[in-house]
C-alpha angles and dihedrals in degrees: 000000000000090000090053091047090052091051092048091047089052090050091051091050090051092048091050091048090049093050089047090055090049102053086145089072106090123217092240089057091052091048093048094047104031106019094239138069142185090283090054089051088051091053091047090049091052091048093048090050090051090051087057092049092252118132112224119164125214095259091051091048092049091050089053093050098039094039090231139041109302093236090057093047091048093050094048104037115013116101128197110271115246122238088249092053092049092048091050090049091052090050095048103042115102120254115260092243095048 
């Protein structure tokens, strides 16, 4: 079990490094293509911490995932979503009752 946890932790570190190297990829693009984004990863991180009895708030989780405070990342790297991206997001998001 510990070996598997170590492997999974290494994969997460590699994913975060990859996303860090691709700041050009916007969250809405990730959502539209993969169904998750950096904010989703932050929420998953927060939930996993809670499962381990560790309190991590959303801002702390985002800082771990983004590698900096979210406000800084947003100011430096986030672009305004295009009308096409927003339309694709509305098409692809699950229905509330699903």
